[in-house]
Biopython code that builds the backbone (N, CA, C, O; Angstrom):
import numpy as np
from Bio.PDB.StructureBuilder import StructureBuilder

atoms = [
    (1, "MET", "N", (0.876, -1.240, 0.077)),
    (1, "MET", "CA", (0.021, -0.009, 0.084)),
    (1, "MET", "C", (0.803, 1.220, -0.015)),
    (1, "MET", "O", (0.473, 2.112, -0.796)),
    (2, "ARG", "N", (1.936, 1.316, 0.825)),
    (2, "ARG", "CA", (2.864, 2.453, 0.907)),
    (2, "ARG", "C", (3.437, 2.684, -0.498)),
    (2, "ARG", "O", (3.554, 3.835, -0.919)),
    (3, "TYR", "N", (3.803, 1.610, -1.244)),
    (3, "TYR", "CA", (4.438, 1.696, -2.488)),
    (3, "TYR", "C", (3.508, 2.359, -3.497)),
    (3, "TYR", "O", (3.992, 3.139, -4.318)),
    (4, "ILE", "N", (2.191, 2.094, -3.487)),
    (4, "ILE", "CA", (1.223, 2.712, -4.384)),
    (4, "ILE", "C", (1.108, 4.134, -3.979)),
    (4, "ILE", "O", (1.100, 4.976, -4.877)),
    (5, "LEU", "N", (1.018, 4.508, -2.750)),
    (5, "LEU", "CA", (0.912, 5.869, -2.327)),
    (5, "LEU", "C", (2.164, 6.656, -2.737)),
    (5, "LEU", "O", (2.050, 7.803, -3.169)),
    (6, "TYR", "N", (3.322, 6.072, -2.612)),
    (6, "TYR", "CA", (4.612, 6.668, -3.038)),
    (6, "TYR", "C", (4.596, 7.026, -4.486)),
    (6, "TYR", "O", (4.967, 8.134, -4.875)),
    (7, "ILE", "N", (4.148, 6.051, -5.316)),
    (7, "ILE", "CA", (4.088, 6.228, -6.738)),
    (7, "ILE", "C", (3.119, 7.381, -7.038)),
    (7, "ILE", "O", (3.469, 8.252, -7.835)),
    (8, "LEU", "N", (1.940, 7.429, -6.451)),
    (8, "LEU", "CA", (0.959, 8.426, -6.688)),
    (8, "LEU", "C", (1.496, 9.796, -6.312)),
    (8, "LEU", "O", (1.251, 10.782, -7.006)),
    (9, "CYS", "N", (2.211, 9.848, -5.236)),
    (9, "CYS", "CA", (2.808, 11.102, -4.855)),
    (9, "CYS", "C", (3.872, 11.563, -5.770)),
    (9, "CYS", "O", (3.952, 12.773, -5.981)),
    (10, "ILE", "N", (4.673, 10.778, -6.320)),
    (10, "ILE", "CA", (5.641, 11.178, -7.323)),
    (10, "ILE", "C", (5.020, 11.626, -8.513)),
    (10, "ILE", "O", (5.452, 12.631, -9.077)),
    (11, "LEU", "N", (3.999, 10.957, -8.982)),
    (11, "LEU", "CA", (3.142, 11.372, -10.151)),
    (11, "LEU", "C", (2.655, 12.800, -9.920)),
    (11, "LEU", "O", (2.835, 13.699, -10.741)),
    (12, "CYS", "N", (2.045, 12.950, -8.788)),
    (12, "CYS", "CA", (1.451, 14.345, -8.491)),
    (12, "CYS", "C", (2.497, 15.407, -8.486)),
    (12, "CYS", "O", (2.283, 16.496, -9.018)),
    (13, "ILE", "N", (3.642, 15.114, -7.888)),
    (13, "ILE", "CA", (4.708, 16.160, -7.911)),
    (13, "ILE", "C", (5.267, 16.369, -9.200)),
    (13, "ILE", "O", (5.490, 17.527, -9.554)),
    (14, "SER", "N", (5.539, 15.369, -9.992)),
    (14, "SER", "CA", (6.104, 15.628, -11.261)),
    (14, "SER", "C", (5.132, 16.379, -12.209)),
    (14, "SER", "O", (5.595, 17.217, -12.983)),
    (15, "SER", "N", (3.879, 16.126, -12.181)),
    (15, "SER", "CA", (2.946, 16.842, -13.003)),
    (15, "SER", "C", (2.832, 18.243, -12.492)),
    (15, "SER", "O", (2.580, 19.125, -13.312)),
    (16, "ALA", "N", (2.981, 18.537, -11.281)),
    (16, "ALA", "CA", (2.900, 19.941, -10.829)),
    (16, "ALA", "C", (4.203, 20.788, -11.159)),
    (16, "ALA", "O", (4.227, 22.019, -11.153)),
    (17, "ILE", "N", (5.231, 20.006, -11.432)),
    (17, "ILE", "CA", (6.595, 20.659, -11.755)),
    (17, "ILE", "C", (6.624, 21.000, -13.261)),
    (17, "ILE", "O", (7.307, 21.945, -13.656)),
    (18, "ALA", "N", (5.905, 20.259, -14.092)),
    (18, "ALA", "CA", (5.999, 20.323, -15.517)),
    (18, "ALA", "C", (5.587, 21.799, -15.890)),
    (18, "ALA", "O", (4.689, 22.389, -15.291)),
    (19, "LEU", "N", (6.272, 22.321, -16.871)),
    (19, "LEU", "CA", (6.010, 23.621, -17.374)),
    (19, "LEU", "C", (4.830, 23.664, -18.361)),
    (19, "LEU", "O", (4.608, 22.704, -19.099)),
    (20, "THR", "N", (4.109, 24.721, -18.373)),
    (20, "THR", "CA", (2.946, 24.965, -19.269)),
    (20, "THR", "C", (3.639, 25.347, -20.664)),
    (20, "THR", "O", (4.744, 25.889, -20.678)),
    (21, "PRO", "N", (3.001, 25.066, -21.729)),
    (21, "PRO", "CA", (3.547, 25.539, -23.117)),
    (21, "PRO", "C", (3.970, 26.991, -23.068)),
    (21, "PRO", "O", (5.004, 27.344, -23.636)),
    (22, "GLN", "N", (3.197, 27.850, -22.402)),
    (22, "GLN", "CA", (3.541, 29.310, -22.351)),
    (22, "GLN", "C", (4.915, 29.490, -21.592)),
    (22, "GLN", "O", (5.777, 30.287, -21.963)),
    (23, "GLN", "N", (5.017, 28.738, -20.585)),
    (23, "GLN", "CA", (6.318, 28.813, -19.769)),
    (23, "GLN", "C", (7.473, 28.303, -20.620)),
    (23, "GLN", "O", (8.559, 28.883, -20.639)),
    (24, "GLU", "N", (7.212, 27.205, -21.324)),
    (24, "GLU", "CA", (8.372, 26.664, -22.054)),
    (24, "GLU", "C", (8.707, 27.607, -23.202)),
    (24, "GLU", "O", (9.880, 27.749, -23.545)),
    (25, "ILE", "N", (7.738, 28.241, -23.793)),
    (25, "ILE", "CA", (8.031, 29.249, -24.899)),
    (25, "ILE", "C", (8.884, 30.434, -24.267)),
    (25, "ILE", "O", (9.872, 30.898, -24.836)),
    (26, "LYS", "N", (8.437, 30.859, -23.102)),
    (26, "LYS", "CA", (9.203, 31.988, -22.444)),
    (26, "LYS", "C", (10.657, 31.587, -22.169)),
    (26, "LYS", "O", (11.609, 32.317, -22.443)),
    (27, "LYS", "N", (10.763, 30.328, -21.585)),
    (27, "LYS", "CA", (12.179, 29.813, -21.384)),
    (27, "LYS", "C", (12.980, 29.724, -22.583)),
    (27, "LYS", "O", (14.145, 30.119, -22.610)),
    (28, "PHE", "N", (12.360, 29.193, -23.617)),
    (28, "PHE", "CA", (13.078, 29.124, -24.851)),
    (28, "PHE", "C", (13.493, 30.356, -25.444)),
    (28, "PHE", "O", (14.612, 30.459, -25.947)),
    (29, "ALA", "N", (12.579, 31.409, -25.420)),
    (29, "ALA", "CA", (12.796, 32.699, -25.947)),
    (29, "ALA", "C", (13.995, 33.508, -25.238)),
    (29, "ALA", "O", (14.806, 34.233, -25.815)),
    (30, "ASN", "N", (13.933, 33.242, -23.934)),
    (30, "ASN", "CA", (14.969, 33.901, -23.103)),
    (30, "ASN", "C", (16.438, 33.478, -23.361)),
    (30, "ASN", "O", (17.390, 34.045, -22.826)),
    (31, "GLN", "N", (16.541, 32.503, -24.168)),
    (31, "GLN", "CA", (17.942, 32.116, -24.502)),
    (31, "GLN", "C", (18.566, 32.918, -25.637)),
    (31, "GLN", "O", (19.739, 32.735, -25.960)),
    (32, "TYR", "N", (17.763, 33.827, -26.254)),
    (32, "TYR", "CA", (18.183, 34.562, -27.385)),
    (32, "TYR", "C", (18.150, 36.026, -27.159)),
    (32, "TYR", "O", (17.316, 36.503, -26.389)),
    (33, "ASP", "N", (19.070, 36.820, -27.829)),
    (33, "ASP", "CA", (19.248, 38.221, -27.559)),
    (33, "ASP", "C", (18.491, 39.089, -28.546)),
    (33, "ASP", "O", (18.271, 40.273, -28.290)),
    (34, "ASN", "N", (18.087, 38.508, -29.681)),
    (34, "ASN", "CA", (17.419, 39.365, -30.740)),
    (34, "ASN", "C", (16.409, 38.496, -31.556)),
    (34, "ASN", "O", (16.387, 37.265, -31.547)),
    (35, "GLY", "N", (15.609, 39.286, -32.235)),
    (35, "GLY", "CA", (14.476, 38.693, -32.983)),
    (35, "GLY", "C", (14.956, 37.790, -34.123)),
    (35, "GLY", "O", (14.315, 36.781, -34.417)),
    (36, "TYR", "N", (16.053, 38.131, -34.755)),
    (36, "TYR", "CA", (16.492, 37.193, -35.766)),
    (36, "TYR", "C", (17.012, 35.908, -35.322)),
    (36, "TYR", "O", (16.753, 34.903, -35.984)),
    (37, "GLU", "N", (17.699, 35.842, -34.300)),
    (37, "GLU", "CA", (18.244, 34.574, -33.809)),
    (37, "GLU", "C", (17.025, 33.775, -33.213)),
    (37, "GLU", "O", (16.965, 32.559, -33.394)),
    (38, "LEU", "N", (16.113, 34.402, -32.547)),
    (38, "LEU", "CA", (14.902, 33.711, -32.085)),
    (38, "LEU", "C", (14.111, 33.140, -33.169)),
    (38, "LEU", "O", (13.732, 31.970, -33.112)),
    (39, "SER", "N", (13.826, 33.949, -34.212)),
    (39, "SER", "CA", (13.088, 33.488, -35.252)),
    (39, "SER", "C", (13.657, 32.251, -35.972)),
    (39, "SER", "O", (12.933, 31.306, -36.287)),
    (40, "ALA", "N", (15.015, 32.292, -36.228)),
    (40, "ALA", "CA", (15.703, 31.195, -36.719)),
    (40, "ALA", "C", (15.625, 29.919, -35.826)),
    (40, "ALA", "O", (15.572, 28.800, -36.335)),
    (41, "ALA", "N", (15.621, 30.106, -34.579)),
    (41, "ALA", "CA", (15.624, 29.004, -33.601)),
    (41, "ALA", "C", (14.112, 28.376, -33.594)),
    (41, "ALA", "O", (13.928, 27.160, -33.529)),
    (42, "ILE", "N", (13.203, 29.191, -33.657)),
    (42, "ILE", "CA", (11.845, 28.677, -33.820)),
    (42, "ILE", "C", (11.638, 27.933, -35.045)),
    (42, "ILE", "O", (10.941, 26.919, -35.027)),
    (43, "ASP", "N", (12.168, 28.338, -36.074)),
    (43, "ASP", "CA", (12.043, 27.585, -37.385)),
    (43, "ASP", "C", (12.644, 26.226, -37.244)),
    (43, "ASP", "O", (12.080, 25.223, -37.680)),
    (44, "GLN", "N", (13.818, 26.203, -36.617)),
    (44, "GLN", "CA", (14.633, 24.901, -36.386)),
    (44, "GLN", "C", (13.757, 24.040, -35.434)),
    (44, "GLN", "O", (13.614, 22.840, -35.667)),
    (45, "TYR", "N", (13.203, 24.605, -34.425)),
    (45, "TYR", "CA", (12.407, 23.869, -33.371)),
    (45, "TYR", "C", (11.205, 23.177, -34.153)),
    (45, "TYR", "O", (10.889, 22.005, -33.946)),
    (46, "LEU", "N", (10.614, 23.940, -34.997)),
    (46, "LEU", "CA", (9.341, 23.507, -35.827)),
    (46, "LEU", "C", (9.751, 22.560, -37.005)),
    (46, "LEU", "O", (8.926, 21.867, -37.601)),
    (47, "ASN", "N", (11.033, 22.581, -37.283)),
    (47, "ASN", "CA", (11.554, 21.759, -38.411)),
    (47, "ASN", "C", (11.035, 22.397, -39.681)),
    (47, "ASN", "O", (10.749, 21.675, -40.636)),
    (48, "PHE", "N", (10.897, 23.727, -39.746)),
    (48, "PHE", "CA", (10.449, 24.429, -40.902)),
    (48, "PHE", "C", (11.484, 24.545, -41.901)),
    (48, "PHE", "O", (12.593, 24.874, -41.478)),
    (49, "PRO", "N", (11.338, 24.321, -43.273)),
    (49, "PRO", "CA", (9.995, 24.109, -43.890)),
    (49, "PRO", "C", (9.819, 22.543, -44.162)),
    (49, "PRO", "O", (8.928, 22.100, -44.888)),
    (50, "LYS", "N", (10.712, 21.794, -43.538)),
    (50, "LYS", "CA", (10.581, 20.291, -43.846)),
    (50, "LYS", "C", (9.373, 19.623, -43.287)),
    (50, "LYS", "O", (8.889, 18.619, -43.810)),
    (51, "ASN", "N", (8.851, 20.236, -42.132)),
    (51, "ASN", "CA", (7.589, 19.720, -41.474)),
    (51, "ASN", "C", (6.438, 19.824, -42.331)),
    (51, "ASN", "O", (6.016, 20.936, -42.646)),
    (52, "ASN", "N", (5.865, 18.718, -42.756)),
    (52, "ASN", "CA", (4.650, 18.796, -43.546)),
    (52, "ASN", "C", (3.436, 18.479, -42.738)),
    (52, "ASN", "O", (2.406, 18.117, -43.307)),
    (53, "LYS", "N", (3.499, 18.590, -41.518)),
    (53, "LYS", "CA", (2.320, 18.398, -40.571)),
    (53, "LYS", "C", (1.496, 19.609, -40.607)),
    (53, "LYS", "O", (1.366, 20.241, -39.559)),
    (54, "TYR", "N", (0.918, 20.016, -41.688)),
    (54, "TYR", "CA", (0.113, 21.104, -41.854)),
    (54, "TYR", "C", (-1.165, 20.935, -40.916)),
    (54, "TYR", "O", (-1.826, 19.898, -40.870)),
    (55, "GLY", "N", (-1.416, 22.024, -40.214)),
    (55, "GLY", "CA", (-2.730, 22.070, -39.466)),
    (55, "GLY", "C", (-2.952, 23.462, -38.979)),
    (55, "GLY", "O", (-2.032, 24.237, -38.715)),
    (56, "TYR", "N", (-4.232, 23.740, -38.874)),
    (56, "TYR", "CA", (-4.678, 25.051, -38.422)),
    (56, "TYR", "C", (-5.040, 24.950, -36.950)),
    (56, "TYR", "O", (-5.778, 24.046, -36.556)),
    (57, "THR", "N", (-4.535, 25.859, -36.136)),
    (57, "THR", "CA", (-5.021, 25.934, -34.801)),
    (57, "THR", "C", (-4.973, 27.349, -34.355)),
    (57, "THR", "O", (-4.078, 28.085, -34.772)),
    (58, "ASP", "N", (-5.875, 27.772, -33.539)),
    (58, "ASP", "CA", (-5.903, 29.166, -33.055)),
    (58, "ASP", "C", (-5.125, 29.333, -31.666)),
    (58, "ASP", "O", (-5.159, 30.386, -31.029)),
    (59, "LYS", "N", (-4.436, 28.222, -31.265)),
    (59, "LYS", "CA", (-3.772, 28.240, -29.988)),
    (59, "LYS", "C", (-2.231, 28.172, -30.228)),
    (59, "LYS", "O", (-1.762, 27.263, -30.912)),
    (60, "ILE", "N", (-1.484, 29.084, -29.694)),
    (60, "ILE", "CA", (-0.001, 29.125, -29.843)),
    (60, "ILE", "C", (0.546, 27.899, -29.107)),
    (60, "ILE", "O", (1.530, 27.294, -29.535)),
    (61, "ALA", "N", (-0.101, 27.543, -28.002)),
    (61, "ALA", "CA", (0.455, 26.394, -27.180)),
    (61, "ALA", "C", (0.329, 25.112, -28.115)),
    (61, "ALA", "O", (1.235, 24.280, -28.067)),
    (62, "ASP", "N", (-0.687, 24.930, -28.910)),
    (62, "ASP", "CA", (-0.742, 23.776, -29.756)),
    (62, "ASP", "C", (0.289, 23.740, -30.852)),
    (62, "ASP", "O", (0.841, 22.692, -31.188)),
    (63, "VAL", "N", (0.540, 24.933, -31.413)),
    (63, "VAL", "CA", (1.696, 24.973, -32.382)),
    (63, "VAL", "C", (2.913, 24.478, -31.758)),
    (63, "VAL", "O", (3.617, 23.622, -32.293)),
    (64, "TRP", "N", (3.193, 25.059, -30.522)),
    (64, "TRP", "CA", (4.451, 24.723, -29.814)),
    (64, "TRP", "C", (4.466, 23.247, -29.441)),
    (64, "TRP", "O", (5.484, 22.571, -29.592)),
    (65, "ARG", "N", (3.350, 22.760, -28.961)),
    (65, "ARG", "CA", (3.362, 21.349, -28.405)),
    (65, "ARG", "C", (3.367, 20.297, -29.511)),
    (65, "ARG", "O", (4.117, 19.324, -29.437)),
    (66, "TYR", "N", (2.511, 20.490, -30.566)),
    (66, "TYR", "CA", (2.382, 19.435, -31.556)),
    (66, "TYR", "C", (3.083, 19.632, -32.875)),
    (66, "TYR", "O", (3.115, 18.756, -33.739)),
    (67, "LYS", "N", (3.675, 20.887, -33.003)),
    (67, "LYS", "CA", (4.448, 21.263, -34.259)),
    (67, "LYS", "C", (3.580, 21.083, -35.460)),
    (67, "LYS", "O", (4.095, 20.674, -36.501)),
    (68, "LYS", "N", (2.254, 21.364, -35.401)),
    (68, "LYS", "CA", (1.373, 21.328, -36.470)),
    (68, "LYS", "C", (0.936, 22.759, -36.722)),
    (68, "LYS", "O", (0.387, 23.375, -35.809)),
    (69, "TYR", "N", (1.135, 23.302, -37.847)),
    (69, "TYR", "CA", (0.879, 24.790, -38.049)),
    (69, "TYR", "C", (0.646, 25.108, -39.441)),
    (69, "TYR", "O", (0.922, 24.289, -40.317)),
    (70, "ASP", "N", (0.142, 26.274, -39.710)),
    (70, "ASP", "CA", (0.079, 26.940, -41.024)),
    (70, "ASP", "C", (0.876, 28.229, -40.847)),
    (70, "ASP", "O", (1.485, 28.414, -39.792)),
    (71, "CYS", "N", (0.898, 29.058, -41.753)),
    (71, "CYS", "CA", (1.655, 30.289, -41.673)),
    (71, "CYS", "C", (1.147, 31.211, -40.646)),
    (71, "CYS", "O", (1.943, 31.968, -40.089)),
    (72, "THR", "N", (-0.083, 31.220, -40.347)),
    (72, "THR", "CA", (-0.762, 32.028, -39.277)),
    (72, "THR", "C", (-0.214, 31.548, -37.933)),
    (72, "THR", "O", (0.240, 32.374, -37.141)),
    (73, "GLY", "N", (-0.237, 30.279, -37.654)),
    (73, "GLY", "CA", (0.277, 29.730, -36.384)),
    (73, "GLY", "C", (1.782, 29.950, -36.143)),
    (73, "GLY", "O", (2.237, 30.227, -35.033)),
    (74, "ARG", "N", (2.458, 29.821, -37.160)),
    (74, "ARG", "CA", (3.992, 29.915, -37.132)),
    (74, "ARG", "C", (4.271, 31.496, -36.838)),
    (74, "ARG", "O", (5.089, 31.830, -35.981)),
    (75, "ALA", "N", (3.614, 32.344, -37.526)),
    (75, "ALA", "CA", (3.905, 33.821, -37.289)),
    (75, "ALA", "C", (3.387, 34.136, -35.909)),
    (75, "ALA", "O", (4.063, 34.907, -35.230)),
    (76, "ALA", "N", (2.270, 33.637, -35.405)),
    (76, "ALA", "CA", (1.747, 34.056, -34.100)),
    (76, "ALA", "C", (2.756, 33.513, -33.043)),
    (76, "ALA", "O", (3.125, 34.214, -32.101)),
    (77, "LEU", "N", (3.169, 32.289, -33.230)),
    (77, "LEU", "CA", (4.222, 31.802, -32.150)),
    (77, "LEU", "C", (5.432, 32.643, -32.178)),
    (77, "LEU", "O", (5.905, 33.042, -31.113)),
    (78, "LYS", "N", (5.961, 32.939, -33.282)),
    (78, "LYS", "CA", (7.186, 33.778, -33.385)),
    (78, "LYS", "C", (6.909, 35.134, -32.684)),
    (78, "LYS", "O", (7.714, 35.568, -31.859)),
    (79, "CYS", "N", (5.849, 35.765, -32.984)),
    (79, "CYS", "CA", (5.514, 37.127, -32.397)),
    (79, "CYS", "C", (5.375, 36.995, -30.877)),
    (79, "CYS", "O", (5.845, 37.844, -30.119)),
    (80, "HIS", "N", (4.723, 35.921, -30.454)),
    (80, "HIS", "CA", (4.581, 35.773, -29.023)),
    (80, "HIS", "C", (5.907, 35.570, -28.285)),
    (80, "HIS", "O", (6.161, 36.127, -27.217)),
    (81, "ALA", "N", (6.740, 34.734, -28.925)),
    (81, "ALA", "CA", (8.054, 34.474, -28.349)),
    (81, "ALA", "C", (8.859, 35.788, -28.338)),
    (81, "ALA", "O", (9.527, 36.059, -27.340)),
    (82, "MET", "N", (8.830, 36.563, -29.331)),
    (82, "MET", "CA", (9.623, 37.825, -29.457)),
    (82, "MET", "C", (9.136, 38.745, -28.414)),
    (82, "MET", "O", (9.970, 39.458, -27.856)),
    (83, "LYS", "N", (7.893, 38.824, -28.077)),
    (83, "LYS", "CA", (7.336, 39.771, -27.084)),
    (83, "LYS", "C", (7.881, 39.324, -25.698)),
    (83, "LYS", "O", (8.001, 40.156, -24.799)),
    (84, "GLN", "N", (8.210, 38.030, -25.519)),
    (84, "GLN", "CA", (8.818, 37.617, -24.242)),
    (84, "GLN", "C", (10.193, 38.209, -24.023)),
    (84, "GLN", "O", (10.625, 38.386, -22.884)),
    (85, "ILE", "N", (10.865, 38.508, -25.083)),
    (85, "ILE", "CA", (12.216, 39.126, -24.887)),
    (85, "ILE", "C", (12.230, 40.593, -25.240)),
    (85, "ILE", "O", (13.265, 41.201, -25.512)),
    (86, "LYS", "N", (11.060, 41.113, -25.221)),
    (86, "LYS", "CA", (10.799, 42.582, -25.481)),
    (86, "LYS", "C", (11.202, 43.148, -26.855)),
    (86, "LYS", "O", (11.599, 44.308, -26.965)),
    (87, "VAL", "N", (11.091, 42.297, -27.911)),
    (87, "VAL", "CA", (11.274, 42.720, -29.162)),
    (87, "VAL", "C", (9.933, 43.177, -29.779)),
    (87, "VAL", "O", (8.948, 42.441, -29.730)),
    (88, "LYS", "N", (9.902, 44.302, -30.314)),
    (88, "LYS", "CA", (8.594, 44.877, -30.925)),
    (88, "LYS", "C", (8.420, 44.124, -32.272)),
    (88, "LYS", "O", (9.265, 44.129, -33.167)),
    (89, "CYS", "N", (7.218, 43.469, -32.315)),
    (89, "CYS", "CA", (6.872, 42.644, -33.506)),
    (89, "CYS", "C", (5.397, 42.768, -33.951)),
    (89, "CYS", "O", (4.507, 43.181, -33.209)),
    (90, "GLN", "N", (5.222, 42.378, -35.211)),
    (90, "GLN", "CA", (3.753, 42.442, -35.678)),
    (90, "GLN", "C", (3.632, 41.287, -36.627)),
    (90, "GLN", "O", (4.594, 40.923, -37.303)),
    (91, "VAL", "N", (2.373, 40.668, -36.684)),
    (91, "VAL", "CA", (2.077, 39.733, -37.668)),
    (91, "VAL", "C", (1.437, 40.372, -38.856)),
    (91, "VAL", "O", (0.456, 41.103, -38.714)),
    (92, "ILE", "N", (1.972, 40.112, -40.043)),
    (92, "ILE", "CA", (1.450, 40.679, -41.275)),
    (92, "ILE", "C", (0.658, 39.814, -41.925)),
    (92, "ILE", "O", (1.067, 38.664, -42.084)),
    (93, "HIS", "N", (-0.533, 40.177, -42.388)),
    (93, "HIS", "CA", (-1.419, 39.430, -43.262)),
    (93, "HIS", "C", (-1.385, 40.092, -44.591)),
    (93, "HIS", "O", (-1.651, 41.283, -44.755)),
    (94, "GLY", "N", (-1.012, 39.184, -45.621)),
    (94, "GLY", "CA", (-0.912, 39.782, -46.966)),
    (94, "GLY", "C", (-0.847, 38.750, -48.096)),
    (94, "GLY", "O", (-1.196, 37.588, -47.885)),
    (95, "LEU", "N", (-0.423, 39.140, -49.238)),
    (95, "LEU", "CA", (-0.292, 38.243, -50.381)),
    (95, "LEU", "C", (1.250, 37.972, -50.545)),
    (95, "LEU", "O", (2.106, 38.823, -50.306)),
    (96, "ALA", "N", (1.502, 36.728, -50.966)),
    (96, "ALA", "CA", (2.783, 36.329, -51.333)),
    (96, "ALA", "C", (2.619, 35.324, -52.515)),
    (96, "ALA", "O", (1.976, 34.278, -52.416)),
    (97, "ASP", "N", (3.228, 35.720, -53.585)),
    (97, "ASP", "CA", (3.054, 34.852, -54.783)),
    (97, "ASP", "C", (1.604, 34.648, -55.160)),
    (97, "ASP", "O", (1.194, 33.569, -55.586)),
    (98, "GLY", "N", (0.823, 35.733, -54.988)),
    (98, "GLY", "CA", (-0.601, 35.631, -55.352)),
    (98, "GLY", "C", (-1.456, 34.807, -54.371)),
    (98, "GLY", "O", (-2.618, 34.566, -54.696)),
    (99, "GLN", "N", (-0.988, 34.367, -53.223)),
    (99, "GLN", "CA", (-1.750, 33.578, -52.193)),
    (99, "GLN", "C", (-1.643, 34.339, -50.859)),
    (99, "GLN", "O", (-0.686, 35.033, -50.513)),
    (100, "MET", "N", (-2.783, 34.102, -50.155)),
    (100, "MET", "CA", (-2.794, 34.788, -48.730)),
    (100, "MET", "C", (-1.688, 34.139, -47.970)),
    (100, "MET", "O", (-1.365, 32.969, -48.175)),
    (101, "HIS", "N", (-1.104, 34.917, -47.080)),
    (101, "HIS", "CA", (0.027, 34.375, -46.254)),
    (101, "HIS", "C", (0.191, 35.340, -45.107)),
    (101, "HIS", "O", (-0.155, 36.520, -45.166)),
    (102, "ASP", "N", (0.743, 34.759, -44.060)),
    (102, "ASP", "CA", (1.100, 35.512, -42.843)),
    (102, "ASP", "C", (2.508, 35.338, -42.447)),
    (102, "ASP", "O", (3.058, 34.243, -42.559)),
    (103, "TRP", "N", (3.115, 36.387, -41.984)),
    (103, "TRP", "CA", (4.487, 36.265, -41.535)),
    (103, "TRP", "C", (4.677, 37.346, -40.490)),
    (103, "TRP", "O", (3.817, 38.208, -40.306)),
    (104, "VAL", "N", (5.906, 37.290, -39.748)),
    (104, "VAL", "CA", (6.138, 38.192, -38.618)),
    (104, "VAL", "C", (7.267, 39.146, -39.043)),
    (104, "VAL", "O", (8.231, 38.712, -39.673)),
    (105, "GLU", "N", (7.160, 40.401, -38.713)),
    (105, "GLU", "CA", (8.226, 41.445, -38.868)),
    (105, "GLU", "C", (8.511, 41.824, -37.491)),
    (105, "GLU", "O", (7.655, 41.671, -36.620)),
    (106, "TRP", "N", (9.801, 42.368, -37.209)),
    (106, "TRP", "CA", (10.148, 42.726, -35.962)),
    (106, "TRP", "C", (11.141, 43.970, -36.124)),
    (106, "TRP", "O", (11.683, 44.239, -37.196)),
    (107, "GLN", "N", (11.305, 44.638, -35.045)),
    (107, "GLN", "CA", (12.140, 45.790, -34.904)),
    (107, "GLN", "C", (12.985, 45.536, -33.619)),
    (107, "GLN", "O", (12.456, 45.392, -32.517)),
    (108, "GLU", "N", (14.268, 45.493, -33.817)),
    (108, "GLU", "CA", (15.182, 45.243, -32.657)),
    (108, "GLU", "C", (15.164, 46.420, -31.676)),
    (108, "GLU", "O", (15.222, 46.227, -30.462)),
    (109, "ASP", "N", (15.085, 47.617, -32.208)),
    (109, "ASP", "CA", (14.868, 48.802, -31.314)),
    (109, "ASP", "C", (14.168, 49.863, -32.079)),
    (109, "ASP", "O", (13.914, 49.701, -33.273)),
    (110, "LYS", "N", (13.855, 50.913, -31.455)),
    (110, "LYS", "CA", (12.993, 51.918, -32.254)),
    (110, "LYS", "C", (13.652, 52.685, -33.272)),
    (110, "LYS", "O", (12.991, 53.497, -33.919)),
    (111, "TYR", "N", (14.961, 52.514, -33.506)),
    (111, "TYR", "CA", (15.702, 53.175, -34.574)),
    (111, "TYR", "C", (15.942, 52.213, -35.770)),
    (111, "TYR", "O", (16.209, 52.666, -36.883)),
    (112, "SER", "N", (15.848, 50.907, -35.534)),
    (112, "SER", "CA", (16.124, 49.893, -36.576)),
    (112, "SER", "C", (14.969, 49.798, -37.497)),
    (112, "SER", "O", (13.844, 50.104, -37.103)),
    (113, "PRO", "N", (15.202, 49.368, -38.766)),
    (113, "PRO", "CA", (14.054, 49.166, -39.690)),
    (113, "PRO", "C", (13.351, 47.817, -39.302)),
    (113, "PRO", "O", (13.890, 46.966, -38.595)),
    (114, "TRP", "N", (12.092, 47.710, -39.839)),
    (114, "TRP", "CA", (11.390, 46.433, -39.676)),
    (114, "TRP", "C", (12.099, 45.397, -40.483)),
    (114, "TRP", "O", (12.533, 45.611, -41.615)),
    (115, "MET", "N", (12.202, 44.171, -39.792)),
    (115, "MET", "CA", (12.958, 43.113, -40.466)),
    (115, "MET", "C", (12.024, 41.853, -40.462)),
    (115, "MET", "O", (11.159, 41.658, -39.608)),
    (116, "THR", "N", (12.303, 41.009, -41.532)),
    (116, "THR", "CA", (11.731, 39.569, -41.597)),
    (116, "THR", "C", (12.793, 38.655, -42.159)),
    (116, "THR", "O", (13.720, 39.051, -42.866)),
    (117, "ASP", "N", (12.603, 37.477, -41.817)),
    (117, "ASP", "CA", (13.485, 36.370, -42.433)),
    (117, "ASP", "C", (12.594, 35.487, -43.348)),
    (117, "ASP", "O", (12.961, 34.354, -43.658)),
    (118, "GLU", "N", (11.458, 35.998, -43.765)),
    (118, "GLU", "CA", (10.557, 35.246, -44.492)),
    (118, "GLU", "C", (11.057, 34.918, -45.926)),
    (118, "GLU", "O", (10.741, 33.844, -46.438)),
    (119, "TYR", "N", (11.775, 35.755, -46.537)),
    (119, "TYR", "CA", (12.108, 35.566, -47.953)),
    (119, "TYR", "C", (13.683, 35.603, -48.146)),
    (119, "TYR", "O", (14.214, 36.362, -48.957)),
    (120, "GLU", "N", (14.379, 34.733, -47.347)),
    (120, "GLU", "CA", (15.833, 34.805, -47.524)),
    (120, "GLU", "C", (16.206, 33.885, -48.650)),
    (120, "GLU", "O", (17.384, 33.771, -48.991)),
]
sb = StructureBuilder()
sb.init_structure("model")
sb.init_model(0)
sb.init_chain("A")
sb.init_seg("    ")
for serial, (resi, resn, name, xyz) in enumerate(atoms, 1):
    if name == "N":
        sb.init_residue(resn, " ", resi, " ")
    sb.init_atom(name, np.array(xyz, "f"), 0.0, 1.0, " ", f" {name:<3s}", serial, name[0])
structure = sb.get_structure()
């Protein structure tokens, strides 16, 4: 009986210690000093563009957790992460090659131009 209670206690403690997706994103973002590095790191984390697990979700946590996304989810995740390190950013909705597309642009400081790594 003690063994079962011990196992249950460990399970409760480990689930309480686990980070939420928002906390994981913040911890991940805080490893980077600027928007460009963070944007590249998120693309690497998502395995973009090789990841063909296309999926629409309106939750940034699901994009992070399941790595299923469309351009909207990817841009929203990048912008959310950049805000964690105080980088001014915006999600742009527009046309690319005649199709609707979303991407993120950021400004490292108020004197720098808006930047994107969307079309390198």
